[in-house]
N, C-alpha and C positions, 0 to 999 in steps of 0.2 A: 311622349312618354307612354309606355305599354299599359293600357287599361286606365290612363288618366284622362284628365280634361284639357290638357295642354296641347297646343298645336303650334306649328311654325308658319309664320306669314312674312312676306316682304311686300313693301309698298312704295309708292311715290306720292308725295304731297306737293300740290302747286299752290303757293300762297301769295296773295298780294296782286294777282293778275286782275286788272280793271276790266278787260274784255272778257266777260263771263262766258259768252258763247264759244269764243276760241279756246278758252281754258278748259271748258267742259269737253269740247271735241278732242282736244290734245290728250286729256286724261283718258278718255275712252280709246283712242287710237293707240296710245301707249299700252294699255292693258291688252288690247286685241293683238298688237304686234308681238308683245312678250309671249302670249299663249301660241300664236302662230309660229313663232320661232322655235319654241320648246316642244311643240306638239305638230310637227310637219305632217301635212296630209289629213290631219283630223278636222272634222267639221265642227264649227262652234256655234252655240245657240246664244244669242246676245238679246237680253231683255232690258228695256228701259221703262222707268216710271218717272213721275214728276211730282214731288211733294207740294210745290207751289201751285201747280194746276189744280191739284185736288183741294187745297185750302181755298183757292179762288172760287171753285164750284160751291164749297160750303158757305162762303161769304156771300156769293151771288144769290143763293137760295134764302138769304135773310135769317139764318140761324143765329141765336144768341151766341155771344162770345164764348160762354162757358161750354156750350155744345160744340162750337167749332174746335176749341182746344181739346176736348175729349176725342172727338172723331179723328182730329189730326194726329193725336197720340197713338190711336189705334191703327192708323194707316200702316200697312206692311205686316200687320197681324190679323189674318182673316177671322180667327175666332173672336178677337177682341172687337173688331169692326162690326162683326155680325151681332154680337151682344149689344154693343152701343146702339146699333140701328133698331134693335128689337125694343130697347128701353125708350127710345125716341119716339117709336110709332105706337108703343103701348105702355105708357108711363105706369110705373109701379106705385102702389099706394105707400105713403110714408108710415113709418113706424109710429104707433100712437104714442103721444107725449102727454104727460100730465099737465095740469094747469098749475101755474100760469105759463109753462114753457111753451105749450101749444099756441097760445095768444101771442106770446113774444115772438115766436117764430113766424107766425102769420104776418105780424107787423113788420118783419124784416129789419128790426133795429138790433145791431150786434151788441151794443154795450149793455142794455138791460138784460139781454138773454145771457151775455157772459157772466153778468153779476148773479143771476139766478143759478147758473151752472156751478159757479164758485161756491155759492151757498149750499148747494146740494152736495157737492164734493166734500166739503168740509164736515157736513152733517153725517156723511157716510164714512168719515175718517180717512178720506183720500187726500194725499199730499198735492197741493196746487203746483209744486215744483216738479213733480214726476210725470213724465209724458207730456201730452199736448196740453197747452194752457187753456183755461176757460174761453179765452178770447179766440184761440185757434178753433176750438170745438164749435163755438158759435158761429164763426164765419163759415165753417165747412157745412153745418147744418142748413145755414141760410142758402148757401150755393146749391146744395142738393135739393132743397125745397123749390128753388127757382127753376132748376133743371127739370124737376118732375112736372112743373107747370106747363112745359112746352111739349107739344105734340106736332110731329112732322105731318104735314098734310099729304094726302094721297098723290097729289100733283107733284109735290116736291120729292117725295119718296121715289116716284116713278122716274123723275129726272135724274136723281142721284144713282139709282140702279142702272139707268140707261148709260150714264157716264162711266160707271165701274165695269160695264160689259164691253167697253170699247177695247178692241185689239186691232192693230193695223201695222203694216210695214212702216218703218219710220218715215220713208219718203212720202207716204200718204197721210200720216197721222195729223199733221197741222190742219189740212183741209177736212179731215174727219172731225176734228175738234171744233173747227169753225162751224161745220154743219150742225153739230150737236148743240152748240151755244145758240145758234140762230133758231133752231127748232124749239128749244127750251126756253128762249127768250131770256138768256142770261148773258151778262157782260163779264168776260174773264180777264179784261184789262191787259195789264202789262205781262201777266203770267203767260198768256197765250202769245203775245209778241216775242217774249224771250225764248219760248218753246220753238217757235218758227226759226228764230235766228240761230239756236243751237242746231236744229235739224239741217239748216242750210250749211253751217260749218262742218258738220259731220259729213254731209253729202260732198263737200268740196274735197274731202280726204278719200273719197271713193268707197266709203263704207256704208252709206245709208241703206243700200240694198240687203245687207246681211243683218240688220238690226230690226227688232220689233218693239213697238210701243204697246204696253199693257197699262190701261188707266188704273187698274186696281193693284198695280205692283208697287210695293214699297219695301223699305228695309227697316226691320223693327229696332231702330235706334232713333232717339228722339231729337238729335241734333241736325239732322238733314233738312235742308231748306229749299232744295229745287231738284235737280237731277239725281236720280238713283239708278243704278244699273248692276246687273250680274252677268257673267259669261260663263258658260259651262259647256258640257258635252250634251248633244241631243239625247233626251230620254233619262238623263241623270239629274236628280233634284239637287245634288251638291254642287254648289258654284265653285269654279276654279279661281275666279277673281270677282271682286265686287266693290262698289264704292258709290261716290256721289258728291254733292256739293253741301258744304257745311259752313255757311257764312256766319253764323252766330256762335260756333263752337269756341273760337278763340276769345271771344269776350266773356264767355261762361267760364273760361279758364283763367281769366284776369286781364286780358287785353283792355286798354283804356279806350280804344276805338275799333269799330268793325273792321275786320280783315277778311276779304274774300278768300275762300279755300275750296279746293276741290281735290280729290285723290282716290286712290283704290289700293286694296290689299290683295295679294295673291296667295293661295293656300299651297305652300311648297310641297307638303306631303302628298296632297291630291294630284298635283301636277306630276310628281315623280311616279305615282301609281298608274297614271294615264299614259306615260311615255312608253313607246314600243321597246 
C-alpha cells in the first residue's frame, strides 16, 4: 500500500521434520533456489546466524539465567545487545527505595515485599486491580535487583566479544567455532554439534561456498531457536528472503507437544523491484 506499512510476502514452512540438519538445509536451499530462479544472473549475499550457539556461549560463560534470557532476547538487535552488555559490565545503581521496601528487597522475599507494595498503593489511592499486581511488581523488582548484582568479568566479556566478532565462510565456520571454544575453554555442547551437522547438510547441496556465518547475526524475533538466515543483494541492507528455525513457536500458539519447525518468507515487492 502506497505510504503504508503493509508489504507482501510469500513463504514456505517445514513442520514436523525430525532431521533438523536436513530440514534447515532444505529450507535455505529452497529460498536460494527461489531467488536464483527469479533473479537470473544476480549475485546473492547469504548470511547465517545461530541463536542456539549464542545461547550456548552465554550458558558456558556461567551467566545467571536472567541475564542469559535478556541477552538472548537482544540477539539480532545490535543496539539492544550493546545496551545489555553495557549494563552487565557496568551495573547501574538501583533507584533508592524507602524503608522497609529497601530491606525487603534486599532479603529477596517476594510475599512481604508484595504486601508492603499493596499497602502503599492503597494508601496512595491506587487500585490493586489496575495494571500490574503487587506480586508482579515485587517479582520484577527482585529480578532487577539480582541482575544488577552481577558483573561480567573482563575475561568473560573478552570471550563474548571474540565470539561476536567471528565471521567466516560457512564451510570453515565449524572449525572456527571449535577453535574459539577451545581457546576460551568453553563447552558449547550439542549446539556446536548441530551447527556442524547443518553445515555438512548445506555443503551436500553444493551451497556452502556461497554462505557466510556471522556469529553476531540474529533476527529480532524472539521465537527463533537455532538457525537464522537472510538472503539479499550485495550492498543492499534489505533482505529479499529470511527465516530460520522456531521449534518453540507452535507450543506458544497452543500445541500440546513441541513440533520442530523451520521456514522462510520472501519479500515479493523487493524481488519484483530487483528483477531486470
